[in-house]
C-alpha positions, -999 to 999 in steps of 0.1 A, spaced: 252 74 -2 230 48 14 199 35 -3 168 14 5 139 5 -17 103 -5 -13 76 -9 -38 64 27 -33 95 47 -22 132 50 -22 153 66 6 188 78 3 211 99 25 239 123 20 261 144 43 266 180 35 290 196 60 274 192 94 239 184 79 226 150 70 201 151 41 176 122 38 159 121 4 127 102 -1 112 96 -35 77 82 -42 50 77 -17 51 81 21 23 60 34 14 33 59 36 8 41 68 28 46 63 56 71 77 35 99 109 29 79 112 66 75 107 72 112 133 46 121 158 59 96 155 94 109 160 83 145 191 62 134 205 93 117 199 115 148 214 88 170 245 84 147 256 120 155 240 141 129 241 178 140 210 186 119 187 167 96 171 179 63 143 158 50 140 162 12 105 154 2 105 174 -30 99 143 -51 73 127 -28 42 119 -49 18 109 -21 19 119 16 -4 101 39 -13 109 75 11 81 87 39 103 72 27 132 93 28 109 124 63 98 115 74 135 113 58 143 146 77 115 162 110 127 146 104 162 158 97 150 194 127 127 193 150 155 181 136 178 208 145 151 234 181 150 220 186 187 227 166 202 199 186 191 169 173 210 139 150 191 115 141 210 83 118 198 55 120 204 18 85 201 6 68 200 -28 33 213 -32 13 183 -19 36 177 11 37 214 20 -1 215 19 -5 185 42 20 200 66 4 234 66 -31 219 71 -20 199 101 1 228 115 33 207 113 49 237 94 49 255 128 71 227 143 93 219 113 106 247 91 97 242 54 119 251 25 117 251 -13 152 238 -19 177 215 -3 203 243 -4 180 267 15 172 240 41 209 230 46 219 267 51 191 272 76 199 239 95 236 249 96 228 283 110 206 267 137 235 246 149 258 275 155 
């Protein structure tokens, strides 16, 4: 498991079968959304078949986080449409629904559900 820390968030990754799970805890804001975007691109470039973004413990989700997810979605589409799924707590889910990002990135309640859906999308 890889980890990085900032004053407002911690990112870790884990591989579950063919799916890479990125877990972010804390805030996603202007101070760290670019690091999130870069890490997601690195994971997609490193050969991940699918990506699950676990934001179930994100406490604040700024518009810069939405912009980072939009970039990740576009990047994955350019790499052949690699699946990107999001596990969203209430506040993140609301932000993604209000901006219609939930139409571009499937939302799930649990990591297990997201991993199953991402694996199914790679078959």
